[in-house]
C-alpha positions in Angstrom: 131.3 106.7 91.9 129.0 103.5 91.4 127.5 102.4 88.2 123.7 102.8 89.6 124.0 105.6 91.0 125.1 106.8 87.6 122.1 105.7 86.5 119.7 106.6 88.7 120.9 110.5 88.6 121.2 110.2 84.8 117.2 108.3 84.4 115.4 109.8 87.7 116.8 113.1 88.8 116.8 115.2 85.6 114.6 118.4 85.3 114.2 119.2 82.0 116.8 117.3 80.7 119.6 119.3 83.6 121.0 117.6 86.5 118.1 118.4 89.7 119.7 120.6 92.0 117.1 120.5 95.0 117.0 116.6 95.0 120.0 114.3 94.3 121.5 110.7 95.2 122.6 111.5 98.6 120.0 113.4 100.6 117.9 110.4 98.6 119.5 108.2 100.4 120.1 109.6 103.6 116.5 110.7 104.0 115.2 106.8 102.9 117.1 105.9 106.0 114.8 107.9 108.1 111.7 107.4 106.6 112.6 103.3 107.2 114.2 103.5 111.1 112.5 106.9 112.5 109.1 106.8 111.2 107.0 105.0 113.6 106.5 101.2 112.2 103.3 101.7 109.7 104.4 104.5 108.7 108.1 103.6 108.0 108.5 103.4 103.8 108.9 99.7 102.7 112.0 98.4 101.3 110.2 94.6 101.5 110.5 94.3 105.8 109.3 90.7 107.0 109.3 89.3 103.2 111.7 86.3 102.5 115.4 88.1 101.9 115.7 88.3 97.8 111.9 88.7 97.4 111.7 91.5 100.0 114.8 92.9 97.9 112.1 92.6 95.1 109.2 94.3 96.6 111.1 96.8 98.0 112.9 97.9 94.8 109.7 98.4 93.2 108.0 100.0 96.2 110.9 102.4 95.7 110.6 103.1 91.7 106.7 103.2 92.3 107.5 106.6 94.9 110.7 107.6 92.2 108.3 107.0 89.1 105.8 109.6 91.0 108.0 112.5 92.7 109.6 112.0 89.0 106.6 114.5 87.7 106.1 116.3 90.8 108.9 118.0 92.6 112.6 116.8 90.6 110.6 118.1 87.7 110.2 121.9 88.3 113.5 120.8 90.3 111.6 123.3 93.2 110.8 122.3 96.8 108.0 124.6 96.1 104.6 124.5 94.6 104.8 126.6 92.0 101.3 128.7 90.5 100.1 127.0 87.1 96.1 126.6 87.2 95.4 129.7 85.1 92.4 131.0 83.7 91.7 132.6 80.6 89.6 136.4 79.6 90.1 137.9 76.6 94.1 137.6 75.1 94.9 137.3 78.6 96.1 134.3 80.6 96.0 135.0 84.4 97.1 133.2 87.4 94.9 134.3 90.4 97.4 134.1 93.5 94.8 133.0 95.8 95.9 129.3 94.0 97.7 129.7 97.4 94.8 128.0 98.8 94.1 125.1 96.4 94.9 124.2 92.4 92.2 122.1 90.2 89.5 122.2 92.7 91.5 121.2 96.0 91.2 123.3 98.9 94.4 123.0 100.7 93.5 124.1 104.1 90.5 121.7 104.0 92.4 118.9 103.8 92.5 117.3 107.5 93.7 114.2 108.5 91.4 111.0 109.6 89.5 111.3 113.3 92.0 108.2 113.7 95.2 109.8 113.1 93.5 113.8 114.3 97.6 115.0 113.7 96.9 117.4 111.1 98.5 121.4 111.3 96.2 123.7 112.9 94.7 126.7 110.7 97.1 129.9 111.0 97.1 133.2 109.8 100.7 133.2 109.5 102.8 135.1 106.7 104.4 133.1 104.3 106.2 133.3 101.1 107.0 130.6 99.1 111.2 130.3 98.5 109.9 130.4 94.6 107.5 131.1 92.4 106.6 129.8 88.5 110.1 130.4 86.6 108.8 129.0 82.9 105.7 131.7 83.4 107.4 134.6 85.9 104.1 133.4 88.2 105.0 135.5 91.8 105.7 132.6 94.5 102.5 131.2 96.9 102.1 133.8 99.5 99.9 133.7 102.0 98.3 136.7 105.1 94.9 138.0 107.0 92.9 140.3 105.2 94.7 143.7 104.5 92.1 146.3 105.2 92.5 149.6 104.5 90.2 152.6 104.8 87.6 150.0 105.0 88.0 148.6 101.7 90.1 145.2 100.9 93.1 145.5 99.5 93.2 141.2 97.7 96.2 139.5 96.7 94.3 139.7 92.8 95.9 138.4 90.1 99.3 137.5 87.7 98.6 138.5 84.1 101.6 136.9 81.7 100.7 138.8 78.7 101.4 142.1 80.8 104.0 141.0 83.1 102.5 142.3 86.5 100.1 141.9 89.3 97.0 143.4 89.3 95.1 143.7 92.5 91.3 142.8 92.0 88.5 140.3 93.8 90.0 138.0 91.5 88.7 134.4 92.7 90.4 131.5 91.3 88.4 127.8 90.9 87.0 127.8 93.7 86.2 131.2 94.7 88.6 132.1 96.8 89.7 136.0 96.6 91.9 136.0 99.7 95.1 134.4 101.1 94.1 134.3 104.2 95.2 130.7 106.4 96.2 129.3 102.7 100.0 128.9 104.3 99.6 124.4 102.8 100.8 124.5 99.0 102.9 121.6 97.7 106.6 121.4 99.6 108.9 118.3 98.9 109.4 116.1 96.6 105.9 115.0 96.1 104.4 118.2 96.3 102.5 117.3 99.6 99.6 119.5 100.1 97.5 119.9 102.7 97.5 120.3 107.0 97.1 116.8 107.3 100.9 115.0 106.3 102.9 118.1 107.5 101.0 117.7 110.5 102.7 114.3 111.0 105.6 115.2 110.1 105.6 117.4 113.1 104.5 114.6 115.2 106.5 111.7 113.8 109.6 113.3 113.3 109.7 117.6 114.5 109.5 118.8 117.9 106.1 116.7 118.6 108.4 113.7 118.8 110.4 114.8 121.2 108.0 113.5 124.2 108.5 110.4 122.4 112.1 110.1 122.5 112.4 110.9 118.6 115.1 113.6 118.3 115.2 113.7 114.4 114.3 117.6 114.4 113.7 118.3 117.7 113.9 122.3 117.6 111.0 122.9 114.5 107.7 123.3 114.8 106.5 122.5 110.9 103.1 123.8 111.9 103.8 127.0 112.7 106.9 127.3 110.5 105.7 124.8 107.0 108.1 126.8 105.1 111.1 125.5 106.9 110.8 122.8 105.0 112.3 124.6 102.0 114.5 126.7 103.8 115.9 125.2 106.5 119.8 124.2 106.6 118.6 120.9 106.3 116.1 121.4 103.5 117.7 119.0 100.9 116.6 116.2 103.8 113.7 117.3 104.3 112.3 117.6 101.0 112.9 113.8 100.8 111.8 112.7 104.0 108.2 114.4 103.8 107.8 113.0 100.2 108.1 109.7 101.9 105.8 110.5 104.9 103.3 111.1 102.1 103.6 108.1 100.2 103.7 105.5 103.2 101.1 108.1 105.3 98.6 108.1 101.9 99.9 105.6 99.1 101.5 102.5 100.9 98.7 102.4 103.4 95.9 102.8 101.3 93.2 100.3 101.6 89.9 100.0 99.7 86.9 98.7 102.4 84.5 98.2 99.5 87.1 96.0 97.2 90.2 94.6 99.5 92.3 96.2 96.6 95.4 97.4 98.7 98.5 98.6 97.6 101.5 96.6 99.6 99.2 93.1 98.5 99.1 94.4 94.8 102.6 95.1 94.8 103.5 92.1 96.0 100.8 90.6 93.5 102.8 92.4 90.6 106.0 90.8 91.8 105.6 87.8 92.2 103.3 87.6 88.5 106.7 88.5 86.8 106.5 91.8 87.0 104.1 92.4 83.9 100.3 92.8 84.1 99.5 95.4 81.7 99.7 98.3 83.6 97.9 97.6 86.1 99.4 98.1 89.5 101.1 101.5 88.4 97.7 102.6 87.3 96.5 102.0 90.5 99.6 103.9 91.8 99.0 106.7 89.6 95.3 107.0 90.6 96.1 107.4 94.5 98.8 109.9 93.7 96.5 112.1 91.6 93.5 111.5 92.2 93.1 110.1 95.7 91.1 106.9 94.8 93.1 103.7 93.1 90.1 103.2 90.0 87.0 105.4 89.5 84.5 104.0 92.5 85.7 106.7 94.6 83.4 109.5 94.8 85.0 112.2 96.4 87.8 112.3 94.2 90.5 115.1 93.0 90.1 116.9 90.4 92.7 116.5 87.5 94.7 119.1 86.0 94.3 119.3 82.2 97.4 117.6 81.4 97.1 114.7 83.7 96.6 112.5 80.5 100.3 113.6 79.7 101.8 113.1 82.6 100.4 109.5 83.7 101.8 108.5 80.9 105.0 110.4 81.4 104.7 108.0 85.1 104.3 105.0 83.5 107.1 105.2 81.4 109.6 106.5 84.4 108.2 103.2 86.4 109.1 100.7 83.4 112.3 102.7 83.0 113.4 102.6 86.9 112.3 98.6 86.8 114.1 97.6 83.6 117.2 100.2 82.8 117.8 101.3 86.4 117.2 97.8 88.2 117.3 95.4 85.8 114.0 93.7 87.5 113.1 91.0 87.8 116.2 89.6 89.8 114.5 85.7 89.8 112.7 84.1 88.0 109.3 83.4 88.6 108.4 79.1 90.1 105.7 77.7 87.8 102.9 76.6 89.8 103.9 73.2 90.1 106.7 71.4 89.3 106.3 69.3 85.6 108.7 66.4 86.8 109.7 65.5 90.6 112.8 66.0 91.8 114.4 62.6 91.7 116.6 63.7 94.9 116.3 65.2 98.0 119.5 67.6 98.2 122.2 67.0 100.8 122.5 68.0 103.7 125.4 70.0 102.9 125.7 72.9 100.6 127.7 73.2 97.6 131.4 74.9 98.1 130.5 78.8 97.7 132.2 81.2 95.2 135.2 82.2 96.1 134.2 86.6 95.7 131.2 86.2 98.2 131.2 84.9 101.9 129.8 81.8 102.4 127.2 82.6 105.0 125.5 84.7 101.8 125.6 82.4 98.7 122.0 81.3 99.5 120.9 84.9 98.7 122.1 84.2 94.4 120.2 83.3 92.1 120.4 83.1 88.3 119.8 86.1 86.5 117.2 86.4 83.0 119.3 86.7 80.0 118.2 89.7 79.3 120.8 92.5 78.3 120.7 95.7 80.4 122.1 98.9 79.7 126.0 98.5 77.7 124.9 95.2 76.6 125.9 93.8 79.6 124.0 92.6 83.1 124.9 94.3 85.6 126.8 92.5 88.3 124.9 92.0 91.6 127.0 92.1 94.7 125.4 90.3 98.3 127.4 93.0 100.8 128.2 91.1 104.6 126.0 93.0 107.8 129.4 94.7 108.8 130.9 95.9 105.2 131.7 99.6 105.4 129.8 99.8 102.2 126.7 99.3 103.4 124.5 102.3 103.1 121.4 102.2 105.4 121.7 101.4 108.9 118.9 98.0 107.7 119.8 95.9 110.9 116.2 95.5 111.5 114.8 95.2 108.0 116.7 92.3 106.5 115.9 93.3 103.1 117.4 96.7 103.3 121.1 95.4 103.0 120.7 93.8 99.9 117.8 96.0 97.8 120.8 98.8 98.2 123.5 96.3 97.1 121.3 95.2 93.9 120.7 99.3 93.2 124.0 100.3 92.6 126.0 97.1 92.2 128.8 98.2 94.0 
């Protein structure tokens, strides 16, 4: 068991103090491989592509840290592939959970969340009958379900609400916060590590990797129609991989590709600036990212923002803490000392053409990737060893030949 793997398992892949069973390190790596190499170039998960190798490795590590720090408060936290019913209403002494929350929670209407006109790949609205794999185990609330409206003797049978005090479902015309009393077409609740909601990302999963991708010669999930069977994400024999892949696709599509046309702020430039400035910006970068994830806007300028749930302030703080823990404790970043704006003293002589003798433990061809580590201590009082892998090493974990930074990145993460 490699050292970094243990750190990630103990610091990241935890649910209520216990190791996650729904999200494992092995599946994370396998899914990252797919998200980097199999998605279209403009949707590939960013791991430092197109950047100088060591600097690109830092970009990639921060990108993964931002993703994981948010995923920890989504699917990993509840150790489930399916979103839970948590948007409750209080009536007298009873806490009631509308079963129509399957249509959307905290002011969101998942069925209406579709793709832009430039990428109209969202799933068509369906009236399928689907039940989630599990429900809110903390409150014993039943899992989400969607189905056509049921009429009996001319009267509609409503899904109703779950009474947490009595522990029973009461079938009545009980509305959620958006006024929905039915669950028809409401099959788009959150799934996967990011609890991805709505018809857009699932439609893109089908387009890029599912049955819709076969015509383009992509055969990752060639027999799966994610639009007609969205719950297959949580029930398929490859579900442990799919849960990560869906979240990474949402990340690359909605967060990583985010750009504000009014201010010019965009995720990739902000990430690079954060790294280039020594990874110390008073949380400006990670706060903007958290806002994109939770509000669908990087700051307060957007008119149409998602409403925050009651625990959001706590959740935002946890996401910040998660990010710092991964950056400082798991990765021990930054890897390089940031250069000053200009040299204080001009160099007295030009470097010789020939490189200095290489350390014996690394291949000569890779000595240019080494750098002095900062003096900050890592866990246990020792800085983790950084090993650079040769491209043909049997220890290489991802097929990243196309992206030069990927091999170095994983070598640093895992300290192989």
